[in-house]
N, C-alpha and C positions, 0 to 999 in steps of 0.2 A: 288110360287109353285116350282120353280127351286131349292130352297134351301131345300125343303122337298125331291125332287128327289135326291139331292146330299147326303142328310142324309141316305136315303134308300140305295143308291149305296154303301156308306161306311159300313152300317150295313150288307148288303148281302156279300160284299167282305170279311169282318172280319169273317162272319159265314162260308164262303167258305174255308178261311184259317184255321179256327178252325176244320172244318170237315176234312181238309187234315190231320191234326194231328191224328184225330181219325181213319182215313182210314188205318193207319199203312202201308204207302207205296202203297196204293191202293190194299191192300189185303182183306179189309173188304168192302163188296158190298154197303150197304146202305150209310155209310159215303162217299165212293168214288162217288156214283151217286149224292149225295148232294153237293160235291165239284163243279161239273160241273153245276149243276142247280143253285146254289147260284151265281157262277161267271157269268153265262149267265144273271141272273136277275140283278145283279149289273151293268154289261155292259149296260143293257137296260136303267136302271135309270140314269146312267152316260150319256148316249146319250141324254136322255131328259133334263138333267140339262145343257148340252153344248148348247142347242138351245138359251138359254137366258143369259148365263153367260160366261165369258171369259175362254177359254180352259186352259190358264196358271194358273189361280186362282183355277179353279175346280180340275185339276190334282194334283196341289200342296196340296190342302186341302184333297183330296181323299187319296192320297198315305201317306201324313203325319199323318192325324188322324187315318188312318187304321193301320199304323206302330205303333203309340202310343197305340192304343186300343189292338193290337195283343201282344205287349210287356207286358201290364198290364195283359191280359189274361194268357199269359205264366207264369207270376210271381204268380198270384193268383190261377189259376186253375191247371196249370201243375207243379207247385212248381219249376219253373226255378229260379235260383238266382237273387234276386233284388239288384244288386250291385249299389253302389253310382253313378257310370259312367252311368249305364242304366237310372236311375232316373233323372240325370242331362240331359241326352240326350233327354228324353221324354219332360222334361220342355223346352228345346231348340225348339223342334219340335213345341210345343204348341205356344211359343213365335213367331216362324216363321209364323205359320198359322194366328195368330192375326196380325202380321206385314203386311202380304199380304192383309188381309181384311181392315186395316187402310189405306192402299195405295189408295184405291178408294176414 
């Protein structure tokens, strides 16, 4: 169940960050409210995941996978440049997360 909580924490964190882009610097009401709502929910699920899993593993996965997903969303949805360096960096983040899981 802890891995499900971690997955939900990541998805809500990514949703909050995406809503932040739509909030246009907190000038749009609904996306601005969603930023706070999604981050609170994400933190709640992260807290549940920490009860059973190592904090070092959880935080690395949460931040790494979240960063990779936001980068992909930025490229696909917001038409940000998908440079070779960005794609290599996403690959290295994924390798790092896999490495942390193999360490167990």
